[in-house]
GUROGU-640277 format. One record per residue: residue number from 1; residue in one letter; x, y, z of N, C-alpha, C in turn. Coordinates in steps of 0.2 Angstrom, whole numbers. Layout:
BEGIN
<fimi NUM 'a' <X Y Z> <X Y Z> <X Y Z>>
...
END
This chain:
BEGIN
<fimi 1 'm' <81 411 -31> <76 411 -26> <77 405 -21>>
<fimi 2 'l' <74 405 -15> <75 400 -11> <71 394 -13>>
<fimi 3 'p' <73 388 -11> <68 382 -12> <62 382 -8>>
<fimi 4 'p' <57 378 -9> <51 378 -5> <53 377 2>>
<fimi 5 't' <49 380 7> <50 379 14> <50 372 16>>
<fimi 6 'p' <44 368 14> <44 361 16> <50 357 14>>
<fimi 7 'q' <53 359 8> <59 355 6> <65 356 11>>
<fimi 8 'l' <66 363 12> <71 365 17> <70 361 24>>
<fimi 9 'l' <64 361 26> <62 358 33> <64 351 33>>
<fimi 10 'l' <61 348 27> <62 340 27> <70 339 26>>
<fimi 11 'g' <73 343 23> <80 342 22> <84 342 29>>
<fimi 12 'f' <83 347 33> <86 347 39> <84 342 44>>
<fimi 13 'i' <77 340 44> <75 335 48> <78 328 46>>
<fimi 14 'l' <79 327 40> <83 321 38> <90 321 39>>
<fimi 15 'a' <93 327 39> <100 328 41> <101 327 48>>
<fimi 16 'a' <96 329 52> <97 328 59> <96 321 61>>
<fimi 17 'i' <92 317 58> <92 310 59> <98 306 57>>
<fimi 18 'v' <101 308 51> <107 305 49> <113 307 54>>
<fimi 19 'g' <113 313 56> <118 315 61> <118 312 67>>
<fimi 20 'l' <112 311 70> <111 308 76> <112 300 76>>
<fimi 21 'l' <111 297 70> <112 290 70> <120 289 69>>
<fimi 22 'g' <123 294 65> <130 293 65> <134 294 72>>
<fimi 23 'w' <131 298 76> <134 299 83> <133 293 87>>
<fimi 24 'r' <127 290 86> <125 284 90> <129 278 89>>
<fimi 25 'v' <131 277 82> <135 272 81> <142 273 81>>
<fimi 26 'g' <144 279 83> <151 280 84> <155 283 78>>
<fimi 27 'a' <152 284 72> <155 287 67> <156 294 67>>
<fimi 28 'l' <152 298 71> <153 305 72> <154 307 79>>
<fimi 29 's' <158 312 80> <157 315 87> <151 320 87>>
<fimi 30 'r' <150 323 93> <145 328 94> <145 334 89>>
<fimi 31 's' <151 336 88> <152 342 83> <152 339 76>>
<fimi 32 'g' <154 333 75> <153 330 69> <146 329 67>>
<fimi 33 'a' <142 327 72> <135 327 70> <132 333 68>>
<fimi 34 'l' <134 339 72> <132 345 70> <134 347 63>>
<fimi 35 'g' <140 345 61> <142 346 54> <138 343 49>>
<fimi 36 'a' <136 336 51> <132 332 46> <125 335 46>>
<fimi 37 'f' <123 338 51> <116 342 51> <116 348 46>>
<fimi 38 'l' <122 352 47> <122 358 43> <123 356 36>>
<fimi 39 'i' <128 352 34> <129 350 27> <124 346 24>>
<fimi 40 'g' <121 341 28> <115 337 25> <109 341 24>>
<fimi 41 'g' <108 346 29> <102 350 28> <102 355 22>>
<fimi 42 'a' <108 358 21> <110 362 15> <109 358 8>>
<fimi 43 'v' <112 352 8> <112 348 2> <105 345 1>>
<fimi 44 'f' <101 343 6> <95 340 5> <90 346 3>>
<fimi 45 'g' <90 351 7> <86 357 6> <87 361 0>>
<fimi 46 'f' <93 362 -2> <94 366 -8> <95 362 -15>>
<fimi 47 'g' <98 356 -14> <100 352 -20> <94 348 -22>>
<fimi 48 'g' <90 345 -17> <85 341 -18> <87 333 -16>>
<fimi 49 'p' <82 329 -17> <82 322 -15> <88 318 -18>>
<fimi 50 'v' <90 319 -25> <95 315 -28> <102 317 -25>>
<fimi 51 'w' <103 324 -24> <109 326 -21> <110 324 -14>>
<fimi 52 'g' <104 324 -10> <104 322 -3> <106 314 -3>>
<fimi 53 'a' <103 310 -7> <104 303 -7> <111 301 -9>>
<fimi 54 'i' <114 305 -13> <121 304 -15> <126 305 -9>>
<fimi 55 'l' <124 310 -5> <128 312 1> <127 306 6>>
<fimi 56 'v' <121 304 7> <120 298 12> <124 292 9>>
<fimi 57 'v' <124 291 3> <128 285 0> <135 286 2>>
<fimi 58 'f' <138 292 1> <145 293 3> <146 292 10>>
<fimi 59 'f' <142 295 14> <143 294 22> <143 287 24>>
<fimi 60 'l' <138 283 21> <137 276 24> <143 272 21>>
<fimi 61 's' <145 273 15> <151 269 13> <157 271 16>>
<fimi 62 's' <158 277 18> <164 280 21> <164 277 28>>
<fimi 63 's' <159 278 32> <158 275 39> <159 268 39>>
<fimi 64 'l' <157 264 34> <157 257 34> <165 255 34>>
<fimi 65 'f' <168 258 29> <175 256 28> <180 259 34>>
<fimi 66 's' <177 264 38> <181 267 44> <181 261 49>>
<fimi 67 'f' <175 258 49> <175 252 55> <178 246 52>>
<fimi 68 'f' <179 245 46> <181 239 43> <188 237 46>>
<fimi 69 'r' <188 231 49> <195 229 52> <198 234 56>>
<fimi 70 's' <194 238 60> <197 243 64> <202 241 69>>
<fimi 71 'a' <202 235 71> <207 233 76> <214 234 73>>
<fimi 72 'r' <215 231 67> <222 231 64> <224 238 62>>
<fimi 73 'k' <219 242 59> <220 249 58> <222 253 64>>
<fimi 74 'g' <219 251 70> <220 255 76> <228 255 78>>
<fimi 75 'd' <231 250 76> <238 249 77> <242 253 72>>
<fimi 76 'a' <240 253 66> <244 256 61> <243 264 60>>
<fimi 77 'n' <236 265 60> <234 272 59> <233 276 65>>
<fimi 78 't' <238 278 69> <237 281 75> <236 288 75>>
<fimi 79 't' <236 291 69> <236 299 68> <229 301 68>>
<fimi 80 'r' <224 297 67> <217 300 66> <212 298 72>>
<fimi 81 'a' <208 302 74> <203 301 79> <198 296 76>>
<fimi 82 'p' <195 292 80> <190 287 78> <183 290 76>>
<fimi 83 'r' <181 295 78> <175 299 76> <177 305 72>>
<fimi 84 'r' <173 306 67> <174 312 63> <171 318 67>>
<fimi 85 'd' <175 323 67> <172 329 71> <170 335 66>>
<fimi 86 'l' <168 340 68> <165 346 64> <170 348 59>>
<fimi 87 's' <177 349 60> <181 351 55> <182 346 50>>
<fimi 88 'q' <182 339 51> <183 334 46> <176 333 42>>
<fimi 89 't' <170 334 45> <164 334 41> <164 340 36>>
<fimi 90 'l' <166 346 38> <166 352 34> <171 351 29>>
<fimi 91 'a' <177 348 30> <182 347 25> <180 343 20>>
<fimi 92 'n' <176 337 21> <174 333 16> <167 335 13>>
<fimi 93 'g' <163 338 16> <157 340 13> <155 347 13>>
<fimi 94 'g' <160 351 15> <158 358 15> <157 361 8>>
<fimi 95 'l' <162 359 3> <161 361 -4> <154 359 -7>>
<fimi 96 'a' <153 353 -5> <146 350 -8> <140 354 -6>>
<fimi 97 'a' <140 356 1> <135 361 3> <135 367 0>>
<fimi 98 'i' <141 370 -1> <141 377 -5> <138 376 -12>>
<fimi 99 'l' <140 371 -15> <138 370 -22> <130 369 -22>>
<fimi 100 'a' <128 365 -17> <120 364 -17> <117 371 -16>>
<fimi 101 'i' <119 375 -11> <116 382 -10> <116 386 -16>>
<fimi 102 'v' <122 386 -20> <123 390 -26> <118 388 -31>>
<fimi 103 'v' <117 381 -32> <113 379 -37> <105 380 -35>>
<fimi 104 'g' <104 379 -28> <97 380 -26> <95 387 -27>>
<fimi 105 'i' <99 392 -26> <97 399 -25> <98 402 -32>>
<fimi 106 'v' <103 401 -35> <106 405 -41> <104 402 -48>>
<fimi 107 't' <107 396 -49> <108 393 -55> <103 388 -58>>
<fimi 108 'r' <98 386 -54> <93 381 -56> <89 383 -62>>
<fimi 109 'g' <90 379 -67> <87 381 -74> <91 385 -78>>
<fimi 110 's' <97 387 -76> <102 391 -80> <107 386 -83>>
<fimi 111 'p' <110 389 -88> <115 384 -92> <121 382 -87>>
<fimi 112 'w' <122 385 -81> <127 382 -77> <125 377 -72>>
<fimi 113 'y' <118 375 -72> <116 370 -68> <119 363 -69>>
<fimi 114 'p' <119 361 -75> <122 354 -76> <130 354 -74>>
<fimi 115 't' <133 359 -76> <141 359 -74> <141 359 -66>>
<fimi 116 'l' <138 363 -63> <138 363 -55> <136 357 -52>>
<fimi 117 't' <131 354 -55> <128 347 -53> <134 342 -53>>
<fimi 118 'l' <137 342 -59> <143 337 -60> <149 339 -56>>
<fimi 119 'a' <150 345 -54> <155 347 -50> <154 344 -43>>
<fimi 120 'y' <147 344 -41> <145 342 -34> <147 334 -34>>
<fimi 121 'f' <145 331 -39> <146 323 -39> <154 322 -39>>
<fimi 122 'g' <158 326 -43> <165 326 -42> <168 327 -36>>
<fimi 123 'a' <165 332 -32> <168 333 -25> <167 327 -21>>
<fimi 124 'l' <161 324 -21> <159 319 -17> <163 312 -19>>
<fimi 125 'a' <164 312 -26> <168 306 -28> <176 307 -25>>
<fimi 126 'a' <178 313 -25> <185 314 -22> <185 312 -15>>
<fimi 127 'a' <180 315 -11> <180 313 -4> <179 306 -3>>
<fimi 128 'a' <175 302 -7> <175 295 -6> <181 291 -8>>
<fimi 129 'a' <184 294 -14> <190 290 -16> <196 291 -11>>
<fimi 130 'd' <196 297 -8> <202 298 -3> <200 294 3>>
<fimi 131 't' <194 294 6> <192 290 11> <193 283 10>>
<fimi 132 'w' <191 280 5> <192 273 3> <200 271 3>>
<fimi 133 'a' <204 276 0> <211 275 -1> <214 274 6>>
<fimi 134 't' <212 279 10> <215 279 17> <213 273 21>>
<fimi 135 'e' <206 271 21> <204 266 26> <206 259 23>>
<fimi 136 'l' <206 258 17> <208 252 14> <215 251 12>>
<fimi 137 'g' <218 257 10> <225 256 8> <230 255 14>>
<fimi 138 'i' <228 257 20> <232 255 26> <232 248 28>>
<fimi 139 'l' <228 244 25> <228 237 26> <232 233 21>>
<fimi 140 's' <236 237 17> <240 234 12> <246 230 15>>
<fimi 141 'p' <247 224 13> <253 220 15> <260 223 14>>
<fimi 142 'r' <260 227 9> <266 231 7> <266 238 10>>
<fimi 143 'p' <272 240 13> <272 247 16> <271 252 11>>
<fimi 144 'p' <268 258 13> <267 263 9> <274 267 7>>
<fimi 145 'r' <273 270 1> <279 274 -1> <277 281 -2>>
<fimi 146 'l' <281 286 -1> <280 293 -2> <279 294 -9>>
<fimi 147 'l' <273 297 -11> <272 298 -18> <277 302 -22>>
<fimi 148 't' <281 307 -19> <285 311 -23> <292 308 -23>>
<fimi 149 't' <294 303 -19> <301 301 -19> <301 293 -19>>
<fimi 150 'g' <296 290 -17> <296 282 -17> <299 279 -11>>
<fimi 151 'v' <301 284 -6> <304 281 0> <298 278 5>>
<fimi 152 'i' <300 272 8> <295 269 12> <294 273 18>>
<fimi 153 'v' <288 274 20> <286 278 26> <281 274 30>>
<fimi 154 'p' <280 276 36> <275 272 41> <268 272 38>>
<fimi 155 'a' <264 267 40> <257 267 38> <254 273 41>>
<fimi 156 'g' <249 276 37> <246 282 40> <249 288 39>>
<fimi 157 'r' <255 288 36> <259 295 35> <256 298 29>>
<fimi 158 's' <255 305 30> <252 309 24> <257 309 18>>
<fimi 159 'g' <254 308 12> <258 307 6> <260 300 5>>
<fimi 160 'g' <259 295 9> <261 288 8> <255 285 4>>
<fimi 161 'v' <258 281 -1> <253 278 -6> <255 270 -6>>
<fimi 162 't' <250 267 -8> <251 259 -10> <246 258 -16>>
<fimi 163 'a' <248 252 -19> <244 250 -24> <237 248 -22>>
<fimi 164 'l' <236 246 -16> <229 244 -14> <225 251 -13>>
<fimi 165 'g' <229 256 -11> <226 262 -10> <224 266 -16>>
<fimi 166 'f' <228 265 -22> <226 267 -28> <220 264 -31>>
<fimi 167 'i' <219 257 -30> <214 253 -32> <207 255 -28>>
<fimi 168 'a' <208 256 -22> <203 259 -18> <200 265 -20>>
<fimi 169 's' <205 270 -21> <202 277 -23> <198 276 -30>>
<fimi 170 'l' <201 272 -35> <197 271 -41> <190 269 -39>>
<fimi 171 'a' <190 264 -35> <183 261 -33> <179 265 -30>>
<fimi 172 'g' <181 270 -25> <177 275 -22> <174 280 -27>>
<fimi 173 'g' <178 282 -31> <175 287 -36> <170 283 -41>>
<fimi 174 'a' <172 277 -43> <167 274 -47> <160 272 -43>>
<fimi 175 'f' <161 271 -37> <155 269 -33> <150 275 -33>>
<fimi 176 'i' <153 281 -32> <149 287 -32> <146 288 -39>>
<fimi 177 'g' <150 287 -44> <147 288 -51> <142 283 -52>>
<fimi 178 'l' <142 277 -50> <137 272 -52> <131 274 -47>>
<fimi 179 's' <132 276 -41> <126 277 -37> <123 283 -40>>
<fimi 180 'a' <126 288 -42> <123 294 -45> <119 292 -51>>
<fimi 181 'f' <122 288 -55> <118 286 -61> <112 282 -59>>
<fimi 182 'm' <112 278 -55> <107 274 -53> <101 278 -49>>
<fimi 183 'l' <103 283 -45> <98 287 -42> <95 292 -47>>
<fimi 184 'i' <98 294 -52> <95 298 -57> <90 294 -61>>
<fimi 185 'q' <92 288 -63> <88 283 -66> <81 282 -62>>
<fimi 186 'l' <82 281 -56> <76 280 -51> <72 286 -51>>
<fimi 187 'a' <75 292 -50> <71 298 -50> <67 300 -57>>
<fimi 188 's' <71 298 -62> <68 299 -69> <62 294 -70>>
<fimi 189 'l' <63 288 -67> <58 283 -68> <51 285 -64>>
<fimi 190 'l' <53 288 -58> <47 289 -54> <43 296 -56>>
<fimi 191 't' <47 300 -59> <44 307 -61> <41 306 -68>>
<fimi 192 't' <44 303 -73> <42 303 -80> <41 296 -83>>
<fimi 193 'g' <42 291 -79> <41 284 -81> <46 282 -86>>
<fimi 194 'q' <51 285 -87> <56 284 -92> <63 283 -89>>
<fimi 195 'w' <68 279 -92> <75 279 -90> <78 286 -93>>
<fimi 196 'f' <84 287 -90> <88 293 -93> <95 291 -94>>
<fimi 197 'l' <96 287 -99> <102 283 -99> <108 287 -102>>
<fimi 198 'q' <106 294 -104> <112 298 -107> <117 300 -102>>
<fimi 199 'd' <115 298 -95> <120 300 -90> <125 294 -88>>
<fimi 200 'w' <126 290 -93> <131 284 -92> <138 287 -91>>
<fimi 201 'f' <139 293 -93> <146 295 -92> <148 297 -85>>
<fimi 202 'l' <143 297 -81> <144 298 -74> <149 293 -71>>
<fimi 203 'l' <149 287 -73> <154 282 -70> <161 284 -72>>
<fimi 204 'p' <163 284 -78> <170 286 -79> <172 293 -77>>
<fimi 205 'l' <167 298 -77> <169 305 -75> <170 305 -67>>
<fimi 206 'c' <166 302 -63> <167 302 -56> <173 297 -54>>
<fimi 207 't' <174 292 -58> <181 288 -57> <187 293 -58>>
<fimi 208 'l' <187 296 -63> <192 301 -64> <193 306 -59>>
<fimi 209 'a' <187 310 -58> <187 315 -53> <189 313 -46>>
<fimi 210 'g' <187 307 -44> <189 304 -37> <196 303 -37>>
<fimi 211 'f' <199 300 -42> <206 298 -42> <210 304 -42>>
<fimi 212 'a' <208 309 -46> <212 316 -46> <212 319 -39>>
<fimi 213 'g' <206 319 -36> <206 322 -29> <210 318 -24>>
<fimi 214 's' <210 311 -25> <214 307 -20> <221 308 -21>>
<fimi 215 'l' <223 309 -28> <230 310 -30> <232 317 -27>>
<fimi 216 'a' <228 322 -28> <230 329 -25> <231 328 -18>>
<fimi 217 'd' <227 325 -14> <227 324 -7> <234 321 -5>>
<fimi 218 's' <236 316 -9> <243 313 -7> <249 317 -9>>
<fimi 219 'l' <248 321 -15> <253 325 -17> <254 331 -12>>
<fimi 220 'l' <249 334 -10> <249 339 -5> <252 337 2>>
<fimi 221 'g' <250 331 3> <252 328 10> <260 327 9>>
<fimi 222 'a' <262 325 4> <269 323 3> <273 329 3>>
<fimi 223 'l' <271 335 0> <275 340 -2> <274 346 4>>
<fimi 224 'w' <268 348 5> <267 354 9> <263 354 15>>
<fimi 225 'q' <260 348 17> <255 347 22> <259 348 29>>
<fimi 226 'r' <256 351 34> <260 352 40> <261 345 43>>
<fimi 227 'q' <267 344 46> <269 338 49> <271 340 56>>
<fimi 228 'n' <269 336 61> <271 337 68> <274 331 71>>
<fimi 229 'f' <277 332 76> <281 326 79> <279 325 86>>
<fimi 230 'c' <278 319 88> <276 317 95> <282 314 98>>
<fimi 231 't' <285 318 103> <291 317 107> <290 310 111>>
<fimi 232 'n' <284 309 113> <283 303 117> <283 296 113>>
<fimi 233 'c' <280 296 107> <280 291 103> <285 290 98>>
<fimi 234 'q' <289 296 97> <294 297 92> <292 295 85>>
<fimi 235 't' <286 299 83> <283 297 77> <280 304 74>>
<fimi 236 'i' <280 304 67> <277 310 64> <270 309 63>>
<fimi 237 't' <266 314 64> <259 314 64> <256 321 62>>
<fimi 238 'e' <250 321 59> <247 327 57> <243 330 63>>
<fimi 239 'q' <242 327 68> <238 329 74> <242 334 78>>
<fimi 240 't' <239 339 81> <242 344 86> <242 340 93>>
<fimi 241 'v' <238 336 94> <238 332 100> <238 325 98>>
<fimi 242 'h' <243 321 100> <243 314 97> <239 310 101>>
<fimi 243 't' <237 304 99> <233 299 102> <235 297 109>>
<fimi 244 'c' <241 298 110> <244 296 117> <242 302 122>>
<fimi 245 'g' <240 308 120> <238 313 124> <244 319 124>>
<fimi 246 'v' <249 318 121> <255 322 121> <254 328 116>>
<fimi 247 'h' <255 334 117> <255 339 112> <261 339 108>>
<fimi 248 't' <260 339 101> <265 338 97> <269 344 95>>
<fimi 249 'e' <275 343 92> <279 349 90> <278 350 82>>
<fimi 250 'y' <278 356 80> <278 357 73> <285 356 70>>
<fimi 251 'r' <285 352 64> <291 351 61> <292 353 54>>
<fimi 252 's' <287 352 50> <288 354 43> <282 356 39>>
<fimi 253 'g' <282 358 33> <276 360 29> <274 367 31>>
<fimi 254 'f' <268 369 27> <265 375 29> <261 374 35>>
<fimi 255 'a' <262 379 40> <258 378 46> <251 378 46>>
<fimi 256 'w' <248 381 41> <241 382 40> <238 376 36>>
<fimi 257 'l' <242 372 33> <240 367 28> <239 360 32>>
<fimi 258 'n' <234 360 36> <233 354 40> <229 349 36>>
<fimi 259 'n' <227 343 39> <224 338 36> <217 340 33>>
<fimi 260 'e' <213 344 37> <207 346 35> <207 351 28>>
<fimi 261 't' <212 355 28> <213 359 23> <215 355 16>>
<fimi 262 'v' <219 350 17> <221 346 12> <215 342 9>>
<fimi 263 'n' <210 340 14> <204 336 11> <200 341 8>>
<fimi 264 'f' <199 347 10> <195 352 6> <197 353 -1>>
<fimi 265 'l' <204 354 -1> <207 355 -8> <206 349 -12>>
<fimi 266 'a' <206 343 -9> <205 337 -13> <198 337 -16>>
<fimi 267 't' <193 339 -12> <186 339 -15> <186 344 -20>>
<fimi 268 'l' <189 350 -20> <189 355 -25> <192 353 -31>>
<fimi 269 't' <198 349 -31> <201 346 -36> <196 341 -40>>
<fimi 270 'g' <193 337 -36> <188 333 -39> <182 336 -43>>
<fimi 271 'a' <180 342 -39> <174 346 -42> <176 349 -49>>
<fimi 272 'l' <182 352 -49> <185 355 -55> <186 350 -61>>
<fimi 273 't' <189 344 -59> <190 339 -64> <184 337 -67>>
<fimi 274 'a' <178 336 -63> <172 334 -66> <169 339 -70>>
<fimi 275 'a' <169 345 -68> <167 351 -72> <170 352 -78>>
<fimi 276 'i' <177 351 -78> <180 352 -85> <179 346 -90>>
<fimi 277 'f' <180 340 -87> <179 334 -92> <172 333 -93>>
<fimi 278 's' <167 336 -90> <160 335 -92> <158 339 -98>>
<fimi 279 'l' <162 344 -100> <160 349 -105> <158 346 -111>>
<fimi 280 'p' <161 341 -114> <159 338 -120> <152 334 -120>>
<fimi 281 'f' <150 333 -114> <144 329 -113> <138 333 -111>>
<fimi 282 'i' <138 339 -110> <133 344 -108> <132 349 -113>>
END
């Protein structure tokens, strides 16, 4: 059954506010703000306040690191647009919205509810881990190496990894796990007056799920992600139109496996990892 109408309305109102603010500060394009509205409304409306709060935590942390030392990253990471658009928001948050809708309509109160809830946390942990690894890893003083071969590649190249990026991915997943644990404690304290400390395992679980998702992203990027070539800048990029304005040429990888598809598969990896490894605890 559908959640209460006031909850749905409030969810989409809050999502509209977050999307508008994201657009105003430059974190989202107009289409990205639309994506945030759709995803946030679904998560808030169907999943409830804790689910929605975790999504906001992910968005704020990811946006913060996207702006962090952006001048230096602007030189190195020329393959990504400064504002997240609709396809990017759907890639990172689409699975979370699907899980929220499924839980809100079908499985609330069923034996599947805990597993799908943890899968949701795992999906966001993977999205955060991958974003943190990308935004902070590119600041590494050491050049990235391709995950599969160890060959040095340019900063921002799909499949390139650094030690700093690995540490950042672990921190991103752990941050989502810690945030989920604290928000659950707050919700429990407000509704029952008691702590709910049994959810301590969220920290290691989300750390693992986040790292697994980030690793899957790098592996797919190194092996099969579509790679294009900018004839003007003489560089490999994942964009069809490079930041210089030139249309790029397809060079390698699966044509359909673009960056957004890889990001979605990374969140799916995080969700499955969290669901599987949570079974002993639920």
